[in-house]
C-alpha positions in Angstrom: 108.5 150.2 116.1 106.6 149.2 119.3 103.2 149.6 117.5 104.6 147.5 114.6 105.6 144.7 117.0 102.3 144.7 118.7 100.4 144.6 115.4 102.6 141.7 114.3 102.0 139.8 117.5 98.3 140.5 117.2 98.2 139.3 113.6 100.1 136.1 114.5 97.6 135.5 117.4 94.6 136.0 115.1 96.2 133.7 112.4 96.9 131.0 115.0 93.4 131.3 116.3 91.9 131.0 112.8 94.1 127.9 112.1 93.1 126.3 115.4 89.5 127.1 114.7 89.7 125.5 111.2 91.3 122.4 112.7 88.7 122.2 115.4 85.9 122.7 112.8 87.3 120.0 110.6 87.6 117.6 113.6 84.0 118.4 114.7 82.8 117.8 111.1 84.7 114.5 111.0 83.3 113.4 114.3 79.8 114.3 113.3 80.1 112.4 110.0 78.0 111.0 108.5 75.0 112.2 110.5 74.3 115.4 108.5 72.9 114.0 105.2 72.9 111.0 102.8 76.1 109.9 101.1 76.2 110.0 97.3 78.1 107.6 95.1 78.7 109.1 91.7 78.6 106.6 88.9 80.3 108.2 85.8 78.5 105.8 83.4 75.0 104.9 82.4 73.0 102.5 84.5 73.6 98.8 84.0 77.3 98.8 83.5 80.1 97.4 85.7 80.5 100.6 87.7 76.8 100.9 88.2 76.5 97.3 89.3 79.4 97.7 91.7 77.9 100.8 93.3 74.4 99.4 93.8 75.8 96.1 95.2 77.2 98.0 98.2 74.6 100.7 98.9 72.5 98.7 101.4 75.3 97.1 103.4 77.3 100.3 103.4 74.3 102.3 104.6 73.8 99.8 107.5 77.4 100.1 108.6 77.5 103.8 108.5 74.0 104.5 109.7 73.1 106.7 106.7 71.3 106.5 103.4 73.5 105.8 100.4 72.4 107.1 97.0 73.9 106.1 93.6 73.9 109.0 91.1 74.7 108.3 87.4 76.6 111.1 85.7 77.7 109.6 82.4 79.6 111.3 79.6 83.0 112.0 78.1 84.5 108.6 78.9 83.5 109.1 82.6 85.2 112.6 82.8 81.9 114.4 83.6 81.3 112.3 86.8 85.0 112.4 87.7 85.2 116.1 87.4 82.1 116.4 89.6 83.8 114.4 92.3 87.0 116.5 92.0 84.9 119.6 92.6 82.9 118.2 95.5 83.4 119.2 99.1 86.0 116.8 100.7 83.6 116.0 103.6 82.9 112.3 103.0 79.4 112.9 101.6 80.4 112.4 98.0 82.4 109.5 96.6 82.7 107.8 93.2 83.0 104.3 91.8 85.2 104.3 88.7 86.8 102.0 86.3 90.3 101.2 85.0 89.6 103.9 82.4 88.4 106.5 84.8 91.3 106.1 87.3 94.2 105.1 85.0 93.8 104.9 81.2 92.2 108.4 80.8 95.3 110.1 82.3 97.5 108.8 79.5 94.9 108.9 76.7 93.4 112.4 76.7 95.5 115.5 76.1 93.0 117.9 77.8 91.5 115.8 80.6 89.2 117.8 82.9 90.5 116.1 86.0 93.6 114.3 87.2 93.3 110.7 88.4 96.6 111.0 90.2 96.1 114.4 91.9 92.4 115.0 92.4 91.4 111.9 94.5 92.1 109.8 97.5 91.6 106.1 96.9 89.4 104.0 99.2 89.5 100.5 97.9 89.8 98.5 94.6 86.5 96.8 94.8 86.4 94.2 92.1 88.2 93.0 89.1 87.7 90.5 86.2 90.0 89.3 83.4 89.6 89.8 79.7 89.4 86.7 77.6 91.0 86.4 74.1 88.2 85.1 71.9 88.0 84.4 68.2 85.2 84.2 65.6 83.8 80.7 65.3 85.4 80.1 61.9 88.7 81.8 62.5 91.5 79.3 61.8 93.2 79.3 65.2 92.3 77.2 68.2 95.1 78.2 70.5 97.3 81.2 71.2 100.2 79.5 69.5 98.1 79.0 66.3 97.0 82.7 66.4 100.5 83.9 66.7 101.6 81.7 63.8 98.8 82.9 61.7 99.5 86.6 62.5 103.2 86.2 61.7 102.4 84.5 58.4 99.8 87.2 57.5 101.1 90.5 58.8 98.5 93.3 59.5 95.7 91.0 58.5 94.2 89.9 61.9 91.3 92.2 62.9 90.9 93.0 66.6 87.4 94.2 67.5 87.1 96.5 70.5 84.5 98.6 72.3 86.2 101.9 71.5 89.4 103.9 71.3 91.2 103.7 74.6 89.0 100.9 76.0 90.5 98.2 78.1 89.9 95.6 75.4 91.7 97.7 72.8 94.7 98.4 75.0 94.9 94.7 76.1 95.0 93.7 72.4 97.7 96.4 71.7 99.7 95.1 74.7 99.4 91.6 73.4 100.7 92.5 70.0 103.5 94.5 71.5 104.7 91.7 73.7 104.3 88.9 71.1 105.9 90.9 68.3 102.8 90.5 66.0 100.7 93.0 64.1 97.0 93.4 63.6 94.3 95.9 62.8 92.1 97.5 65.5 88.4 97.8 64.7 86.7 100.1 67.2 83.0 99.9 67.9 80.6 102.0 69.9 80.5 99.6 72.8 81.3 96.0 73.4 77.9 94.7 72.4 78.3 95.6 68.7 81.8 94.2 68.6 80.7 90.9 70.0 77.8 90.6 67.5 80.2 91.1 64.6 82.7 88.8 66.1 80.1 86.0 66.3 79.1 86.7 62.7 82.7 86.3 61.5 82.9 90.0 60.4 86.0 90.4 62.5 88.6 87.9 63.7 89.5 88.2 67.4 88.9 90.3 70.5 89.9 90.7 74.1 86.5 91.0 75.7 85.5 91.2 79.4 84.9 87.6 80.6 81.4 88.4 81.9 80.3 89.8 78.5 81.2 86.7 76.5 81.0 83.8 78.8 77.5 82.7 77.6 78.6 82.9 74.0 81.7 80.8 74.7 79.8 78.1 76.5 77.2 78.2 73.7 79.9 77.6 71.0 79.4 81.0 69.3 82.9 82.1 70.2 86.2 80.3 70.8 88.2 81.2 73.9 92.0 80.9 73.5 93.2 82.4 76.8 92.3 84.6 79.7 94.4 87.7 80.7 94.2 87.0 84.5 97.1 85.7 86.5 95.3 82.3 86.8 92.7 80.4 84.9 89.1 81.7 85.4 86.9 79.4 87.5 84.2 79.6 84.8 86.6 78.5 82.1 88.8 75.9 83.8 90.0 74.4 80.4 91.2 77.8 79.1 94.8 78.7 79.9 95.9 82.0 81.2 98.4 84.1 79.2 100.7 84.0 82.2 100.9 80.2 82.3 101.7 80.3 78.6 104.8 82.3 79.4 103.4 85.9 79.0 103.9 87.2 82.5 103.7 90.8 81.3 100.2 90.4 79.8 98.3 90.0 83.0 95.4 92.4 82.7 92.2 92.9 84.6 89.3 95.3 84.2 88.5 96.7 87.6 86.3 99.0 89.6 87.3 101.1 92.6 86.1 103.8 95.0 87.5 107.3 95.6 86.8 110.6 97.3 88.0 114.2 96.8 91.7 114.7 97.6 91.4 116.7 100.8 89.0 114.3 102.5 90.3 113.8 106.2 92.1 110.7 107.1 89.6 109.4 109.6 86.7 109.7 107.1 88.8 108.0 104.4 89.6 105.1 106.8 86.0 104.8 108.0 84.6 104.8 104.5 87.2 102.3 103.3 86.7 100.0 106.2 82.9 100.0 105.7 83.2 99.4 102.0 85.6 96.5 102.5 83.5 94.9 105.1 80.4 95.2 102.8 82.2 93.7 99.8 83.3 90.8 101.9 79.8 89.9 103.1 78.9 86.4 101.7 75.7 87.6 100.0 77.5 90.6 98.3 80.5 88.4 97.3 78.2 85.7 95.9 76.2 88.3 93.8 79.4 89.8 92.4 81.0 86.5 91.7 77.9 85.4 89.9 78.4 88.4 87.6 81.9 87.4 86.8 83.6 89.7 89.3 86.4 88.8 91.8 86.2 90.8 95.0 89.5 92.6 95.9 88.6 94.9 98.8 92.1 96.2 99.5 93.3 99.1 101.6 93.6 102.8 100.6 97.4 102.5 100.5 97.3 99.3 98.4 94.8 100.7 96.0 96.8 104.0 95.7 100.0 102.1 94.8 98.1 99.9 92.3 96.5 103.0 90.7 99.9 104.5 90.1 101.3 101.3 88.6 98.3 101.1 86.2 98.8 104.8 85.1 102.5 104.1 84.4 101.7 100.9 82.5 99.1 102.3 80.2 101.0 105.5 79.6 103.8 103.3 78.2 101.4 101.2 76.1 99.6 104.3 74.7 102.9 106.1 74.0 104.4 103.2 72.2 101.2 102.7 70.1 101.0 106.5 69.4 97.3 106.7 70.4 96.1 110.3 70.7 92.7 111.6 71.7 92.0 115.3 72.0 
């Protein structure tokens, strides 16, 4: 019995020492961060898209604030799941983070049955970096010049209005579905492989309407090749001051933004999360960075980790409901 008690005490001492050692090692690692190596920002899309632009807009300023080189690494594929899975499996040491979209961090959780990562469980959120509204546009010869006229036409012609989108589960498709759900109208979704092809057919009167990202269609609207009926933001877009928001037209529940944000693996220590978030927010708020992003149609958000985490959960819940109601299923 005495030997058993001694062994138990010895085991407890060793366990406590190991735990204290692990805590000390974690603390030392956090204190030494980010001196050991460059920091990688995973971009789960091809170069040139919104996530890629967001990542590369902060690399220099972030590097200056942290005293370390920042490298953007594109890992596209599977609706951003390849890059997101890479982040989830990365060491939680602050040397790997990711910039992802509304799809990466919210829509995918509801859309895919067998998603290889969990937006709600695998990450810690640093900041929602930027956002921009979608804009409801029509083909040049479509017989509606306002939201009221579109709704009147859709009700008189059930299941006849074609809604172009950039693919199943995309922000523009789900915004259109939400719009129809909230207005009690019907329509036909026409998915394309990317927004570019959808916009070309829309300008050519091959399809009727679409909710496209503002930055992607602004030039076409100003050139008269597309008609803008409303924006999905809470307020009118500065670039389209004469186009109403859906909110001001009475549709408070159709306020939708496409957005980009930064995250790290779930077990990343608090002090690293706070330092990374602070450096990112400071960088995003720099006049030159803000000016560049505004010029591309983005509005800088730069909120806190708690604010972004709460928003991410709201977005997951919202799109789960939309997708469930519309019975959209992707394997």
